[in-house]
C-alpha positions in Angstrom: 5.9 9.6 -10.9 2.7 9.9 -12.6 -0.3 10.3 -10.2 -3.4 8.9 -11.2 -6.8 11.5 -11.7 -8.0 9.1 -8.2 -5.2 10.2 -6.7 -5.1 13.8 -7.6 -8.4 14.0 -5.8 -7.2 12.4 -2.8 -3.9 14.7 -2.7 -6.3 18.1 -3.3 -8.7 16.8 -0.2 -5.9 16.1 1.7 -4.0 19.5 1.5 -7.0 21.2 2.1 -7.9 19.8 5.2 -4.2 19.9 6.5 -4.5 23.6 5.5 -7.8 24.3 7.5 -6.5 22.2 10.5 -3.0 23.9 10.4 -3.3 27.6 9.1 -3.3 30.1 12.1 -5.8 32.2 10.1 -8.4 29.8 11.3 -8.0 30.1 14.8 -9.4 32.7 16.8 -7.3 33.5 19.8 -10.2 35.4 21.5 -12.5 32.3 21.4 -9.6 29.5 21.8 -11.5 28.1 18.8 -11.2 27.3 15.2 -13.6 29.3 12.9 -14.0 26.0 10.8 -13.8 22.0 11.0 -12.3 19.8 8.9 -13.7 20.3 5.0 -15.6 18.0 2.6 -13.9 18.1 -1.0 -15.6 17.5 -4.3 -14.9 17.9 -8.0 -17.7 18.8 -10.7 -16.9 18.0 -14.6 -16.3 22.0 -15.9 -18.3 21.4 -19.2 -21.2 19.8 -16.9 -24.3 21.3 -18.7 -25.9 22.1 -15.2 -23.2 25.1 -15.3 -25.4 26.6 -18.4 -28.6 26.0 -17.0 -27.6 28.6 -14.2 -27.6 31.5 -16.9 -31.3 30.7 -16.8 -31.7 29.3 -13.0 -29.5 32.4 -11.4 -29.4 35.0 -13.9 -27.7 35.6 -17.5 -24.7 37.1 -16.0 -23.5 33.8 -14.2 -20.4 32.6 -15.2 -19.9 29.1 -16.6 -16.6 27.7 -15.6 -14.8 28.2 -19.2 -15.9 31.7 -19.0 -14.5 32.1 -15.3 -11.1 30.7 -16.4 -11.0 32.6 -20.0 -11.4 36.1 -18.0 -7.9 34.9 -16.3 -6.4 33.2 -19.0 -7.8 34.5 -22.4 -10.1 33.5 -24.9 -9.4 29.6 -26.1 -7.2 29.0 -23.1 -9.5 26.5 -21.6 -10.5 23.3 -23.3 -11.3 20.5 -20.3 -10.9 21.0 -16.6 -12.8 20.9 -13.1 -14.5 22.7 -10.4 -13.5 22.1 -7.0 -15.5 23.0 -4.4 -15.2 23.0 -0.9 -17.5 22.9 2.3 -16.0 24.7 5.4 -18.2 23.5 8.5 -18.5 26.4 11.0 -16.8 25.2 14.2 -19.3 23.8 17.5 -18.0 26.1 19.6 -19.4 28.9 17.4 -22.6 27.5 16.3 -23.4 26.7 20.2 -23.3 30.5 20.9 -25.5 31.4 18.2 -28.1 28.9 19.3 -28.4 30.4 22.6 -29.6 33.8 20.3 -32.9 35.0 19.6 -32.8 38.6 18.1 -29.1 38.8 16.4 -26.1 36.9 15.9 -23.9 36.0 18.9 -20.2 37.9 19.5 -18.9 34.5 18.5 -20.7 34.8 15.0 -19.7 38.2 14.5 -16.1 37.3 15.0 -16.6 34.5 12.4 -18.1 36.7 9.6 -15.0 39.2 9.7 -12.3 36.7 10.7 -13.7 33.7 9.1 -15.6 34.4 6.1 -13.4 37.4 5.2 -10.0 36.6 5.6 -9.7 32.9 6.4 -12.0 31.8 3.4 -10.1 34.3 0.9 -6.7 32.8 2.2 -8.0 29.6 1.5 -8.9 30.0 -2.1 -6.2 31.6 -3.0 -4.0 28.5 -1.1 -6.0 25.9 -2.8 -5.2 28.0 -6.6 -1.6 28.2 -5.7 -1.4 24.4 -4.7 -3.0 23.5 -8.2 -0.3 26.3 -9.9 2.5 24.6 -7.8 1.6 21.0 -9.6 1.4 22.5 -13.1 -2.1 23.7 -13.7 -3.6 26.6 -14.1 -6.1 28.0 -11.7 -8.5 30.7 -10.5 -10.8 31.4 -7.6 -13.7 33.4 -9.1 -14.6 35.5 -6.2 -11.1 36.6 -6.2 -11.4 38.2 -9.6 -11.8 41.4 -10.8 -15.6 40.5 -12.9 -16.6 38.9 -9.8 -20.0 41.0 -8.5 -23.2 40.9 -6.8 -25.6 42.9 -8.2 -29.1 43.8 -7.2 -32.5 42.7 -8.9 -36.1 42.6 -8.2 -36.0 39.6 -6.0 -32.9 40.4 -4.4 -29.0 40.5 -4.9 -27.5 37.7 -7.5 -24.1 37.2 -8.1 -22.4 36.0 -11.0 -20.7 33.1 -9.4 -23.0 31.3 -6.6 -20.6 29.2 -4.3 -24.2 27.6 -3.4 -24.7 26.5 -6.8 -21.2 25.5 -7.3 -21.4 23.4 -4.6 -24.6 21.6 -5.8 -23.2 20.6 -9.3 -20.4 18.9 -7.2 -22.5 16.9 -5.4 -22.3 18.3 -2.1 -25.7 18.8 -1.3 -28.8 20.4 -1.7 -30.8 24.1 -1.4 -33.2 25.0 1.8 -36.7 27.0 2.2 -33.9 29.4 3.9 -32.2 29.5 0.5 -28.7 27.8 2.8 -27.2 25.0 1.5 -27.5 21.8 3.3 -24.4 19.6 3.0 -23.8 16.4 4.7 -22.2 18.3 7.4 -25.4 20.5 8.0 -26.3 24.0 7.0 -24.2 25.9 9.2 -21.1 26.0 6.5 -19.4 28.2 4.2 -18.4 27.5 0.6 -15.6 28.0 -1.4 -14.4 27.3 -5.3 -11.6 26.9 -7.8 -11.6 26.4 -11.5 -8.8 24.5 -13.0 -7.9 22.8 -16.2 -7.0 19.8 -14.2 -9.1 17.1 -15.1 -10.5 14.6 -12.7 -13.2 12.2 -12.3 -16.5 14.5 -11.0 -18.7 13.3 -8.1 -22.0 12.0 -8.9 -25.1 14.3 -7.6 -27.5 12.3 -5.5 -29.6 15.3 -5.7 -30.3 14.6 -9.2 -32.5 12.0 -7.8 -33.7 14.1 -4.5 -34.3 17.3 -6.4 -32.9 20.6 -5.6 -34.2 20.9 -2.0 -34.0 17.0 -1.5 -32.2 17.7 1.9 -34.6 20.0 3.4 -37.4 18.3 5.9 -40.0 21.1 4.7 -39.4 20.8 1.2 -39.2 17.2 0.7 -41.8 16.2 3.6 -43.7 19.1 5.1 -42.2 18.8 8.4 -40.0 21.0 10.1 -39.7 24.6 9.7 -37.8 25.5 12.1 -35.4 28.0 10.7 -38.6 30.1 9.9 -39.7 30.3 13.4 -35.8 31.5 14.2 -35.6 34.4 11.7 -35.4 37.6 14.0 -37.2 39.3 10.7 -39.5 37.0 9.6 -37.4 36.6 6.6 -38.8 33.2 5.9 -41.8 31.3 5.0 -43.2 28.3 3.4 -45.1 30.0 1.3 -42.5 32.8 0.0 -39.5 31.1 0.7 -36.7 33.5 1.6 -36.9 37.3 1.5 -33.3 38.1 0.4 -34.1 42.0 0.6 -35.3 41.7 4.3 -32.6 39.3 5.5 -29.9 41.7 3.4 -31.0 44.6 5.3 -30.9 42.9 8.6 -27.5 41.4 8.2 -25.5 43.9 6.9 -27.7 47.1 7.9 -26.1 49.5 10.2 -27.0 48.0 13.4 -25.3 44.8 12.0 -22.3 46.7 11.5 -21.9 48.5 14.9 -22.7 45.1 16.5 -19.5 43.6 14.4 -17.6 46.5 15.7 -18.5 46.2 19.5 -17.5 42.7 19.5 -14.0 43.3 17.6 -15.1 42.4 13.9 -15.0 45.2 11.0 -17.9 47.1 10.2 -18.0 46.3 6.5 -18.7 42.5 7.0 -21.1 43.3 9.6 -22.2 40.7 12.1 -24.3 38.6 9.9 -27.1 36.4 11.8 -26.8 32.8 11.5 -29.9 32.0 13.3 -31.9 29.8 10.3 -28.4 28.0 10.6 -28.3 27.2 14.5 -30.5 25.7 16.4 -32.0 23.6 13.7 -32.3 19.9 12.3 -30.2 20.7 9.6 -27.4 22.7 11.3 -24.4 20.2 11.4 -25.8 17.2 9.7 -28.4 16.1 6.7 -31.6 15.5 8.3 -32.7 13.8 5.4 -30.4 11.1 5.8 -31.7 9.7 9.0 -35.5 10.6 8.0 -34.5 7.9 4.9 
């Protein structure tokens, strides 16, 4: 049976929704809650010129989809293909617990950092790549490769495959003043992506009209700024944007590691923070849609 490219898009989206809803790794027995809710799945053309632009915007080491693919399958192995990007909204129970926090992440958020962010998202990436392989296509999740890295820079850590920038290319949303990513399901999300030689029609980027911060009330309309007041280490400002270094030290520092362990997580993951992603107008929705 021949499956159309549009049907392939629907099949992939349905597969990921089923995986998120049914895989036991997405459920925390202690919290009696999933880590993530129903995902959004969208697609970008692998040869979209924006990916080349990321070498300037993100950093010269940021891989294009072709480079990511050929590092796994060999030089010349890639002709055309697709980048699949997935938004995983953090569950209401975890978000609600973090709304009450003022100084550091809640216990629920600390558990999310280890078992949701580290374990489940990795398994979800691998599941998507394996699903595509089972359909007869080659696929790679860049974050699960040996070449993926996060390196220090003057302005803070920079990765050579940014899930936020991949999501932007797939039309899933825009950036915020705090360097987060505001999707239609808001900013309290996680992201994953896979590169494949399957070709399907890409999604449009509404952000090409709105600009790369179009979903942020502060950047677009000069109003809001709640995330600035929520940050416990004053790492966000209207003038300076996001201080990545101050944020990283707090999120992954010694106190964060100790808090993770105290709450049942792992030290290497840290407890995270997430205060600027909760109790804000963009927590679980695109606030600009209502504003428009």
